PAKOLBA-167914 format. One line per 5 residues: number of its first residue (from 1); their letters; for each residue x, y, z of C-alpha. Coordinates in nm, 4 decimals, decimal comma. Layout:
BEGIN
NUM	a	X:Y:Z  ...
//
This chain:
BEGIN
1	mssnk	0,0016:0,0057:-0,0068  0,1168:0,3512:-0,0975  0,2178:0,6019:0,1673  -0,0674:0,7868:0,0577  -0,3331:0,5548:0,0720
6	kalsa	-0,1923:0,4871:0,4306  -0,2430:0,8221:0,5560  -0,6078:0,7983:0,3725  -0,7048:0,4923:0,5580  -0,5977:0,6843:0,8683
11	vslde	-0,8442:0,9129:0,8413  -1,1816:0,7701:0,9852  -1,5348:0,8837:0,8188  -1,5973:1,0640:1,1947  -1,2940:1,2667:1,1166
16	lvpil	-1,3385:1,3076:0,7421  -1,7054:1,4505:0,8131  -1,5612:1,7390:0,9830  -1,3251:1,8500:0,6953  -1,4916:1,8049:0,4804
21	dsisd	-1,7924:2,0284:0,6499  -1,5587:2,3180:0,7239  -1,4841:2,3498:0,3173  -1,6410:2,6777:0,2159  -1,7231:2,5089:-0,1147
26	aifid	-2,0184:2,3118:-0,1357  -1,9820:1,9546:-0,1958  -2,2020:1,7313:-0,3159  -2,1818:1,3389:-0,3397  -2,4027:1,1037:-0,5778
31	daqgf	-2,4125:0,7483:-0,6348  -2,4076:0,6103:-1,0024  -2,7780:0,6369:-1,0137  -2,7843:1,0053:-0,9121  -2,9330:0,9803:-0,5537
36	tiwvn	-2,7634:1,2167:-0,3316  -2,5369:1,0456:-0,0335  -2,4422:1,3066:0,1173  -2,3441:1,7034:0,1132  -2,1846:1,9232:0,3545
41	rasee	-2,2834:2,2104:0,5472  -2,1549:2,5065:0,2979  -2,4439:2,3380:0,0552  -2,7010:2,3904:0,2998  -2,6277:2,7474:0,2902
46	lykik	-2,5756:2,8233:-0,0330  -2,8628:2,6046:-0,1885  -3,1004:2,6836:0,1665  -3,1462:2,3197:0,2124  -3,1427:2,0710:0,4892
51	redii	-2,9180:1,7897:0,4530  -3,1826:1,5096:0,5640  -3,4280:1,6542:0,3167  -3,1837:1,6397:0,0559  -3,0204:1,3011:0,1491
56	gkhvs	-3,1946:0,9905:-0,0686  -3,2997:1,2586:-0,3843  -3,2612:1,2118:-0,7267  -3,0690:1,4733:-0,9162  -3,4114:1,4960:-1,1436
61	flese	-3,6224:1,5922:-0,8516  -3,3823:1,8393:-0,6924  -3,3911:1,9985:-1,0750  -3,7373:2,0307:-1,0819  -3,7585:2,2148:-0,7556
66	giftp	-3,5176:2,4340:-0,8752  -3,2500:2,3625:-0,6224  -3,0019:2,3754:-0,9302  -3,0530:2,5272:-1,2701  -2,9307:2,2835:-1,4237
71	svari	-2,7995:1,9691:-1,2378  -2,4194:1,9256:-1,2936  -2,4375:1,5582:-1,1574  -2,7216:1,4746:-1,4375  -2,5088:1,6457:-1,6753
76	vmeek	-2,2101:1,3955:-1,6015  -2,4328:1,1055:-1,5906  -2,5057:1,1858:-1,9642  -2,1853:1,2512:-2,0983  -1,9586:1,0671:-1,8816
81	kevni	-1,6894:1,3115:-1,8249  -1,6315:1,6231:-1,5933  -1,8494:1,9221:-1,6504  -1,8024:2,2919:-1,5479  -2,0453:2,5538:-1,5693
86	ihenr	-2,1400:2,8757:-1,4555  -2,5115:2,9116:-1,3435  -2,7398:3,0587:-1,0960  -2,8768:2,9568:-0,7743  -3,2203:3,0535:-0,6744
91	dgkrl	-3,0852:3,4032:-0,4555  -2,9064:3,4928:-0,7976  -2,5758:3,4508:-0,6923  -2,3491:3,3180:-0,9729  -2,2019:2,9525:-0,9102
96	lttgi	-1,8895:2,7865:-1,0809  -1,9727:2,4079:-0,9924  -1,7628:2,1245:-1,1137  -1,8782:1,7596:-1,1203  -1,5921:1,4903:-1,1336
101	pimda	-1,7472:1,1183:-1,2033  -1,5707:0,8206:-0,9814  -1,4987:0,5419:-1,1449  -1,4070:0,1945:-0,9779  -1,1660:-0,0637:-1,0853
106	nhnms	-1,3423:-0,1705:-1,3867  -1,3906:0,1787:-1,5334  -1,7552:0,2410:-1,4788  -1,8771:0,5121:-1,2846  -1,9165:0,4356:-0,9080
111	kiitt	-1,9786:0,8215:-0,7566  -2,0483:1,1694:-0,9055  -1,8840:1,4364:-0,6920  -1,9841:1,8024:-0,7339  -1,8121:2,1282:-0,6065
116	thdit	-1,9693:2,4641:-0,6664  -1,7811:2,8114:-0,5840  -1,9607:3,0995:-0,5091  -1,8000:3,3852:-0,8104  -2,0503:3,6767:-0,7474
121	elinl	-1,8008:3,8884:-0,5814  -1,5271:3,8297:-0,8464  -1,7483:3,8699:-1,1222  -1,9077:4,1884:-0,9858  -1,5310:4,2707:-0,9624
126	qnele	-1,4501:4,2011:-1,3219  -1,7417:4,3661:-1,4070  -1,6300:4,6641:-1,2199  -1,3067:4,6248:-1,3658  -1,4375:4,6510:-1,7290
131	siqnt	-1,6608:4,9352:-1,6391  -1,3005:5,1386:-1,5452  -1,1610:5,0108:-1,8843  -1,4944:5,0991:-2,0749  -1,4612:5,4640:-1,9262
136	lhglk	-1,0799:5,4825:-1,9837  -1,1770:5,3675:-2,3483  -1,4165:5,5835:-2,4095  -1,2481:5,8698:-2,3013  -0,9792:5,7996:-2,5448
141	dneqy	-1,1977:5,6985:-2,7935  -1,5334:5,9215:-2,8014  -1,3697:6,2633:-2,6186  -1,5103:6,4357:-2,9114  -1,9051:6,3287:-2,7945
146	ifgdi	-1,8343:6,5203:-2,4308  -1,9307:6,8751:-2,3858  -2,0340:7,0301:-2,1036  -2,3777:6,8448:-1,9410  -2,3855:6,6405:-2,2935
151	vansp	-2,2090:6,2603:-2,2901  -2,3016:6,0805:-2,6306  -2,2018:5,8278:-2,8576  -2,4454:5,8541:-3,1610  -2,3042:6,0452:-3,4665
156	smynv	-2,6812:6,2880:-3,4982  -2,5837:6,4664:-3,0805  -2,2126:6,4606:-3,2082  -2,3394:6,6532:-3,5001  -2,5226:6,8904:-3,2735
161	iqltr	-2,2870:6,9217:-3,0080  -2,0206:7,0137:-3,3002  -2,2714:7,3006:-3,4599  -2,3280:7,4186:-3,0968  -1,9409:7,4632:-3,0209
166	rlsdi	-1,9295:7,6729:-3,3505  -2,2010:7,8765:-3,2615  -2,1268:7,9399:-2,9251  -1,8740:8,2686:-3,0055  -2,1063:8,4288:-3,2803
171	dstvl	-2,4291:8,6235:-3,1951  -2,6745:8,4749:-3,4236  -3,0210:8,4000:-3,3108  -3,0507:8,0344:-3,2751  -3,3646:7,8148:-3,2735
176	itges	-3,3359:7,5119:-3,0810  -3,6346:7,2237:-3,1779  -3,7093:6,8691:-3,0757  -3,9625:6,6899:-2,8122  -4,0123:6,7705:-2,4536
181	gvgkg	-3,6987:6,6156:-2,2424  -3,4299:6,6509:-2,4925  -3,2334:6,8797:-2,3586  -3,2855:7,1696:-2,5367  -3,2369:7,4225:-2,1876
186	viakl	-2,9048:7,2206:-2,1977  -2,8211:7,3309:-2,5575  -2,9529:7,7016:-2,4723  -2,7240:7,6899:-2,1438  -2,4083:7,5719:-2,3365
191	lheng	-2,4269:7,8299:-2,6153  -2,4673:8,0682:-2,3549  -2,1598:7,9290:-2,1351  -1,8732:7,8662:-2,4031  -1,9416:8,2029:-2,5639
196	nrkdh	-1,7939:8,5666:-2,5530  -2,1201:8,6354:-2,3306  -2,0591:8,3803:-2,0467  -2,0020:8,6753:-1,7793  -2,2814:8,7973:-1,8548
201	pfvkv	-2,6855:8,7040:-1,7554  -2,8459:8,4170:-1,8824  -3,2218:8,4717:-1,8334  -3,4464:8,1849:-1,9310  -3,7704:8,2711:-1,9786
206	ncgai	-4,0820:8,0075:-2,0138  -4,3435:8,1792:-2,2448  -4,6006:7,8924:-2,1735  -4,5723:7,9053:-1,7957  -4,6672:8,3090:-1,7551
211	penli	-4,9989:8,4536:-1,7730  -5,1200:8,6079:-2,1274  -5,1783:8,9388:-1,9385  -4,8232:8,9504:-1,7464  -4,6046:8,8450:-2,0265
216	eself	-4,5111:9,1886:-2,1989  -4,4429:9,3544:-1,8839  -4,2076:9,0484:-1,7667  -4,0571:9,0668:-2,0669  -4,0343:9,4432:-2,1590
221	gyesg	-4,0684:9,5736:-1,7837  -4,3096:9,8899:-1,7302  -4,2805:10,2476:-1,5591  -4,4443:10,3343:-1,2939  -4,8116:10,3599:-1,2885
226	aftgs	-4,8270:10,1617:-1,5930  -5,1139:9,9698:-1,4497  -5,3089:9,9095:-1,1264  -5,1295:9,7339:-0,8749  -4,7571:9,7969:-1,0273
231	rragk	-4,4557:9,9166:-0,8480  -4,4483:10,2756:-0,8191  -4,0576:10,2791:-0,8970  -4,1571:10,0664:-1,2089  -3,9740:9,7590:-1,2996
236	kglfe	-3,6805:9,6065:-1,5225  -3,8285:9,3360:-1,8061  -3,5982:9,0744:-1,8575  -3,4488:9,1981:-2,1770  -3,2946:9,4585:-1,9367
241	vadkg	-3,1793:9,2075:-1,6950  -3,0263:8,9992:-1,9523  -2,8255:9,2924:-2,1138  -2,4912:9,1933:-2,2584  -2,6042:8,8354:-2,1860
246	tifld	-2,8150:8,5560:-2,3446  -3,2335:8,5347:-2,3371  -3,3488:8,1934:-2,3831  -3,7031:8,1772:-2,4648  -3,8442:7,8606:-2,4462
251	eisel	-4,1772:7,7380:-2,5476  -4,1823:8,0404:-2,8026  -4,4458:7,8966:-2,9700  -4,6789:7,9979:-2,6600  -4,6010:8,3678:-2,6930
256	plnlq	-4,9503:8,5125:-2,8066  -4,9401:8,7013:-3,1572  -4,9955:9,0691:-3,0169  -4,6288:8,9910:-2,8544  -4,4512:8,8152:-3,1283
261	vkllq	-4,4739:9,1774:-3,3493  -4,2965:9,3570:-3,0256  -4,0513:9,0524:-3,0519  -3,9797:9,0632:-3,4315  -3,9171:9,4885:-3,3260
266	viqer	-3,6808:9,3759:-3,0768  -3,4949:9,1799:-3,2396  -3,4456:9,3984:-3,5596  -3,4047:9,7293:-3,4026  -3,2126:9,5782:-3,0511
271	eikkv	-3,4186:9,8153:-2,8301  -3,7511:9,7722:-2,6214  -3,9970:9,9857:-2,4991  -4,1543:9,9620:-2,1338  -4,5458:9,8933:-2,0732
276	ggids	-4,6285:10,2503:-2,0708  -4,3267:10,4353:-2,1819  -4,2765:10,6744:-2,4633  -3,8747:10,6255:-2,4688  -3,7203:10,2921:-2,6341
281	ipidv	-3,4132:10,1469:-2,4105  -3,1201:10,0265:-2,6500  -3,0540:9,6534:-2,5163  -2,7841:9,4181:-2,6659  -2,8600:9,0634:-2,5560
286	riiaa	-2,8560:8,7153:-2,7303  -3,1411:8,5745:-2,8187  -3,2090:8,1700:-2,8253  -3,5498:8,0275:-2,8513  -3,6725:7,6968:-2,8248
291	tnkdl	-4,0043:7,4956:-2,8721  -4,1349:7,1427:-2,9137  -4,3900:7,2304:-3,1867  -4,3624:7,2549:-3,5278  -4,3476:7,6153:-3,6192
296	hslvq	-4,3339:7,6293:-4,0012  -4,6917:7,4436:-3,9520  -4,8021:7,7167:-3,6822  -4,7032:7,9546:-3,9473  -4,9338:7,7915:-4,1669
301	egkfr	-5,1753:7,7860:-3,9499  -5,2006:8,1503:-3,8682  -5,1097:8,0522:-3,4974  -4,7347:8,1817:-3,5456  -4,5867:8,5116:-3,7240
306	edlyy	-4,3963:8,3906:-4,0712  -4,1346:8,6893:-4,0567  -4,0462:8,6276:-3,6747  -4,0173:8,2369:-3,7550  -3,7553:8,3596:-4,0176
311	rlnvv	-3,6051:8,5936:-3,7875  -3,5429:8,3060:-3,5083  -3,4407:8,0167:-3,7438  -3,1345:8,2141:-3,8410  -2,9684:7,8904:-3,7113
316	pisip	-3,1587:7,5440:-3,6303  -3,0622:7,3023:-3,4196  -3,2329:7,0109:-3,3906  -3,2056:6,7752:-3,1179  -3,3365:6,4187:-3,2172
321	plrer	-3,5233:6,2071:-2,9680  -3,3784:5,9718:-2,7376  -3,5796:5,6738:-2,8847  -3,3857:5,7573:-3,2144  -3,0100:5,7397:-3,0670
326	pedii	-3,0083:5,4409:-2,8566  -2,6279:5,4780:-2,8164  -2,7120:5,7400:-2,6481  -2,8523:5,5399:-2,3454  -2,5906:5,3697:-2,1673
331	pmirk	-2,3336:5,6862:-2,1436  -2,6364:5,8982:-2,0275  -2,7032:5,5915:-1,7544  -2,3991:5,6232:-1,6137  -2,3787:5,9767:-1,5693
336	flnkt	-2,6871:5,9902:-1,4291  -2,5734:5,7142:-1,1759  -2,2702:5,9237:-1,0938  -2,4425:6,2363:-1,0316  -2,7105:6,0982:-0,8568
341	nkkmk	-2,5147:5,8511:-0,6201  -2,2725:6,1531:-0,4978  -2,5847:6,3669:-0,4307  -2,7302:6,1225:-0,2249  -2,3635:5,9710:-0,1028
346	ehkei	-2,4353:5,5967:-0,2346  -2,2564:5,3844:-0,4296  -2,5241:5,2019:-0,6533  -2,4590:5,0248:-0,9421  -2,6648:4,8986:-1,2394
351	dsksi	-2,6712:4,5326:-1,3713  -2,6601:4,4643:-1,7479  -2,9868:4,2975:-1,7526  -3,1533:4,6450:-1,6458  -2,9670:4,7788:-1,8712
356	ailmk	-3,0732:4,5799:-2,1898  -3,4218:4,6321:-2,0891  -3,3719:5,0198:-2,0599  -3,2171:4,9777:-2,3844  -3,5246:4,8458:-2,5193
361	ypwpg	-3,7886:5,1079:-2,3324  -3,9141:5,4317:-2,5823  -3,8452:5,7372:-2,3666  -4,1286:5,8739:-2,4661  -4,0517:6,1695:-2,1677
366	nvrel	-3,6610:6,1203:-2,3373  -3,3342:6,2603:-2,1229  -3,5368:6,3728:-1,8428  -3,7315:6,1015:-1,7979  -3,4171:5,8837:-1,8016
371	eniie	-3,2482:6,1033:-1,5330  -3,5670:6,0564:-1,3344  -3,6019:5,6890:-1,3712  -3,2094:5,6821:-1,2381  -3,2700:5,8723:-0,9255
376	rliit	-3,5980:5,6641:-0,8572  -3,4263:5,3680:-0,8748  -3,1611:5,5212:-0,6428  -3,3640:5,6112:-0,3775  -3,6093:5,3063:-0,3836
381	tkgnt	-3,3109:5,0022:-0,4604  -3,2467:4,8546:-0,1048  -2,9111:4,6483:-0,2256  -2,5947:4,8210:-0,3916  -2,7030:4,6793:-0,7699
386	ihpen	-2,9880:4,7720:-0,9233  -3,1994:4,4750:-1,0817  -3,4612:4,4242:-1,3318  -3,6987:4,3621:-1,0739  -3,5972:4,6768:-0,9104
391	lpsfi	-3,7653:4,8834:-1,2310  -4,1035:4,9941:-1,2569  -4,3440:4,7846:-1,4134  -4,3828:4,9713:-1,7204  -4,0273:4,9791:-1,8023
396	hqpen	-4,0696:4,5957:-1,8804  -4,0927:4,4391:-2,2326  -4,1733:4,1144:-2,3300  -3,8357:3,9340:-2,3629  -3,7387:3,6162:-2,4829
401	teeem	-3,6851:3,4432:-2,1508  -3,5345:3,1712:-2,2951  -3,1437:3,1789:-2,2161  -2,9045:2,9022:-2,3298  -2,7277:2,7668:-2,0492
406	lkipa	-2,3507:2,8531:-2,0602  -2,1414:2,4568:-2,0779  -1,7657:2,5294:-1,9868  -1,4928:2,1951:-2,0867  -1,3293:2,1150:-1,8101
411	itslk	-1,0499:2,3513:-1,6556  -0,8147:2,4288:-1,4319  -0,8700:2,7595:-1,2977  -1,1801:3,0308:-1,2719  -1,0177:3,2526:-1,5121
416	qaldh	-1,0564:3,0072:-1,7980  -1,3934:2,9379:-1,7116  -1,4757:3,3065:-1,7282  -1,2822:3,3724:-2,0669  -1,4510:3,0426:-2,2245
421	aeqei	-1,7885:3,2071:-2,1120  -1,7291:3,5191:-2,3059  -1,5784:3,3920:-2,5691  -1,9315:3,2235:-2,6266  -2,1278:3,5029:-2,5206
426	lakal	-1,9182:3,7310:-2,8063  -1,9408:3,4302:-3,0836  -2,3319:3,4256:-2,9801  -2,3338:3,7963:-3,0316  -2,1539:3,8145:-3,3255
431	ekhks	-2,4122:3,5419:-3,4883  -2,6953:3,7351:-3,3813  -2,5404:4,1072:-3,4676  -2,4036:4,2464:-3,8020  -2,1510:4,4802:-3,6625
436	trama	-1,9512:4,5493:-3,3534  -2,1439:4,8854:-3,2731  -2,4591:4,6722:-3,2712  -2,2730:4,3981:-3,0625  -2,1666:4,6575:-2,7987
441	kalgv	-2,5327:4,8513:-2,7916  -2,6507:4,5075:-2,7092  -2,4185:4,3896:-2,4803  -2,3849:4,6937:-2,3036  -1,9955:4,7980:-2,3630
446	sqpti	-1,8275:4,9989:-2,5745  -1,7162:4,9008:-2,9669  -1,3545:4,9527:-2,8692  -1,4255:4,6648:-2,6162  -1,6011:4,4513:-2,8500
451	vrklq	-1,3143:4,5356:-3,1379  -1,0369:4,4081:-2,8279  -1,2406:4,1277:-2,7208  -1,2949:3,9612:-3,0898  -0,9446:3,9892:-3,1588
456	kykig	-0,8029:3,8714:-2,8014  -1,0169:3,5795:-2,8799  -0,9860:3,5580:-3,2716  -1,3103:3,5378:-3,3299  -1,4899:3,6275:-3,6585
461	dtk	-1,2798:3,9049:-3,9178  -1,1213:4,2158:-3,6995  -0,8222:4,3146:-3,9118
//
């Protein structure tokens, strides 16, 4: 008898059980027919089971009860060889399970031993590292897509950013159009802050929020005694307040027709006349207007002056809705996560499945809705990671829930298992999507990351 066998024979069963129970990995021992012989204490904790309830149960029963999804022991019985897979338990933990067939002297399988290691924390660390790498590469590859408070990856927003940069240092009137929530106010502020008027006032006026009987006096001011209830000393209008700076007329389509005439005069003559006043007051302001309406259609309907429309529409900036630029959703999610985490002193992240669901939502409220949803999720999610079940019910879209289990060949390390899983995911994504950009969008990473990974594993033609 060899020294190793002598040493093992000296260890009694009573001594072996405490040793196996002290191991942090879950250990299952099944007979050749798939009936459970013994499990260690770590198995009870990981799978939320009791030893006495499991011993004697068949692997198919345990699989049907959802304890294993799938049963590695069953796969070992079918394939008669070592099997390694990464899967999840009922608590959503990511597990690396290895099943090993034990052969007798006649080379028949006598038992199956499976060991399971919880790799959730390791995968989270890997995802965090990947996120950092994506950020670094994104900064390198997409630096031109970052401008002030705007972070974008789409060509359409890149064009908006470039146009905004060019228009910042000139005084031409700008008309910004786009649906509610796309960021018209952000663009207007960037035009001001990056121009030669940045050290002077930026005055925002919501033309739809001021009562019609007050809007004239708010915009142009009034003289003493101009109307009942007015201040004795009169009041400066918002155009005067904005002198040397910028006035942003939001919802310009709501401006009454009689005031559209006065605004046209201000643009043409660069002077205003207060309500109840006689003298004209010269002003030096840049005018930026915005609307979510089709002003050209309003002109045809007689609801907006044609001459004012052409005066405002000197240089138009059209911001596309978020649903037409899905490439921008992920960088915006990251931006709003960082912003809200900092504001609320939190450290919450969002998993890839949740990002995939958010990518499919049409975002009728555009960027404003996305920012509000991220803030809501950080407030309402109890853990440190936002999962699909934390998302509001209206966000969820019908999905194909059938997922293929990643089957990993015999390995010698966890790194090999993760590499194999990543390689298989990339191969499947390449089959489904036509470009690396589409793959990146589907997998929630940057396009340069996809290219590097494909080159690393020599998948497809990445030359």
